Structures are given as C-alpha cells and as structure tokens.
C-alpha positions, 0 to 999 in steps of 0.5 A, a space after each residue: 129276165 122271166 116274171 113269173 105270175 102268181 094264182 092270186 095274181 088279178 089286178 095285171 101287176 105282172 103284164 104291166 112289171 114284165 113290160 117296164 122289166 123287158 122280160 118274158 111274161 108266164 103264168 104258173 099253172 094252179 090247182 088244189 088238190 081234194 084236200 085244200 093244199 096248193 099245187 103250183 108250176 112254172 111251164 118254163 124253162 128256168 136254168 140260169 134266168 133271173 126270175 121275179 115271181 109275183 103273188 100278193 097275199 092278201 086274203 086268203 093270206 096263209 093259201 098266197 104266201 105258200 103259193 109264194 114259197 112254193 113258187 121261189 122254191 120251184 124257181 131256185 130247183 129248176 135252176 133259176 140264177 137269182 129268184 125275186 119275190 114281188 109281193 104287191 101287198 105283203 101281209 103279217 106287216 102289222 105284227 111287227 113288234 111284240 105289243 105283249 108278253 108271248 106274241 110272235 113277230 110276224 112279219 119276221 117270221 114270214 120274211 124268214 120263211 120266203 126267205 129260207 124258200 128261195 126268195 133272195 131279194 124281195 120286193 114289197 109296195 108302201 111297207 106299213 113300217 120302215 122298219 119292218 123289211 130290216 129282218 128279212 136276211 136277204 134284200 129287201 125293196 120297200 117301194 114307196 109309191 105317194 109322189 108317183 100316184 100323185 103325179 098320176 092323179 094329179 090332172 083330177 085335182 083342183 088345188 087339193 088340202 091333202 090329210 093324213 088321218 093321223 100323225 103317223 101318216 103325215 110323212 104320206 101326206 107330206 110326198 102326196 102334196 110335195 108331188 103336186 105342190 099341195 097344201 098338208 095336214 093331219 087330224 086330230 082326234 077329239 071327244 068330248 068329255 061330257 057327250 062323248 062325241 068324236 070330232 076331226 079337224 086337220 091341226 092346223 089348215 081349215 078344209 072349208 071350201 076345199 078339194 081335201 084328199 085323204 091318204 094312207 097306207 091301208 084302208 081296210 073296214 074304212 071306218 076311220 076314213 069314214 068319219 073323218 070324210 062326213 066330218 070334213 064335208 059337214 064342216 064344208 068341204 068340197 070333195 073328198 078323194 079318199 087315196 090308199 095304196 092298199 084298198 083292201 076294203 074288208 064287207 062293205 067298206 066300200 059302201 060305208 065310204 061313199 054312203 057318207 059322201 066320199 067322191 072317189 076311192 083311188 087305190 094302187 093297183 096291189 091286190 083287186 079292188 072292187 068296181 069304182 075304184 080307180 085303180 093306179 098301177 104302180 108296177 113301173 116304180 116296181 120294176 125301177 127298184 128292181 132294176 137299180 138293186 139287180 144291176 148295183 147287185 
C-alpha cells in the first residue's frame, strides 16, 4: 500500500495515516502552469499497489478537488490495483439537496466526478449529513470522530456540560458526552418580539458554574459559536471550550471567538488552522475504517 500526500495536505494527516496503515508515504509533485492550471505527478511505481490519495478540499475548493481527481487518474493510469481517495474535509457537502428550483445537488456532482476519475473508495471525516455520501457510486466512508476526539480531550476537561449549538447537532454532542461520561444538551435560540434581542439557553440543563464544551462539525465564520459563548459566559458558565471537526475559521473568526471569551478552540487536523487552535490527529480512526473496508473487499 502507498499513501500519496496531495499538495493541499498541510497538517501531517498523510504521515499519520501512512503510519497507521503501515504504508509507504510518497509526496506528489505539484506545480501551477502560467495560466493557473494544476500539474501533479506521483513519483513512484504504483503497479499492483493499493494507492491512498490524501487531499483535503478546503479553499480553494475547486483547485483542490481537481487535483484530487488528477491524482486518482494518475494512480489508475499507472497501474494501481485500487484507488482510495481521502478528503479529510470534503467540499460542497452543504448543498446536499435542491432548496430552490434550478439548483444542483452539488455534492452529488462532486462525488460522481471523483468516482469517474478513478476513486473506488472515498473516505471523509464527519460529513455534514449522513445521507450525502449515498450519491457516491463506489464505497463511501463517512468517519465519525467525535468519540475519538472526546477521549483525547478528556484529561483536560473537568465535569463539563457538552452542548450542541442547535437541535440538529445534538447527536454529535451526545456522542462526545457519552465518550467521557458527561452531561449533554442543546441550545435553544429565542428572539424577543419587542426588542429583537437574541438569547440562547440550554434546553434543560443549567450552564451556571459549569465548564461548557460546545461541539459542532464546522466552524466557518464563528458567528453562532461566538454568540453562544458570550451568552453562556454571561449566564455564569465557568469557561467555554469550542470543539469542532473542521475549523474553516473564515476571516477573523478565530479572533472573534477569543474576543468573546472562548478559552480554547479545538479542531481535528482535517485542514490547516490559525496559530492557537489545538489540533487532534484523527488519521488513526480513518485508517481503521480503510483497513476494515479493504479487508472486507
């Protein structure tokens, strides 16, 4: 087995994955042509090998997706016996249905293109919804890592209250909390009809005097997480830790979280993060999922 590190992997995910798989690590050659098109090459003999291509698809999403397709095509054309694509962060997952007439199902188009380029098995970390990977024509692995991250963070947490920012993410909060034997709840948002003021409170549990861990799959602009942290601290929370899988942290999102009093921001190593964000290496559970599907195949 050979693990190919794509040009967008800047977190050491490939190295950790290769160690966990007991595989050889090869770094893809990469350059841009003057017109902006990507060139990639895998400098290794791939004939008869299972080739695992690692390429997160964060910004610039289109470029990184195309390079993943090019690397898969290169592996297939070089005689690989099987091509596994690993996109720790997979772009376009949030458009997983038609919201207005005339829209595409963006993730469906992306997954079909990846399969057509040669990816037979696709692994990603903590997909936005459970059903979106069903559009992939091959075998798709949506690796959940909340329990794994919770176990890694447990020594730094003291009797925490684990919260989801909304009802839709309460399953993640439950998984995180169950892994460390903690309480969990979700935040309800209320808007005063007279003043327009927005407030958030846990549905059933009191955050006063508690260490609070807010968990989500993605932090993008940080607005929801910052509002929740500010209000919880105002309600007497002892400290707030923000935990996410994919820390996109667009613009000044990280500074926004720190300004409102978030004590720590913790994320998986699915994409690069600003200095100060604590990263948890989630390549080992991805390796376990790959080994399981390849062993059964």
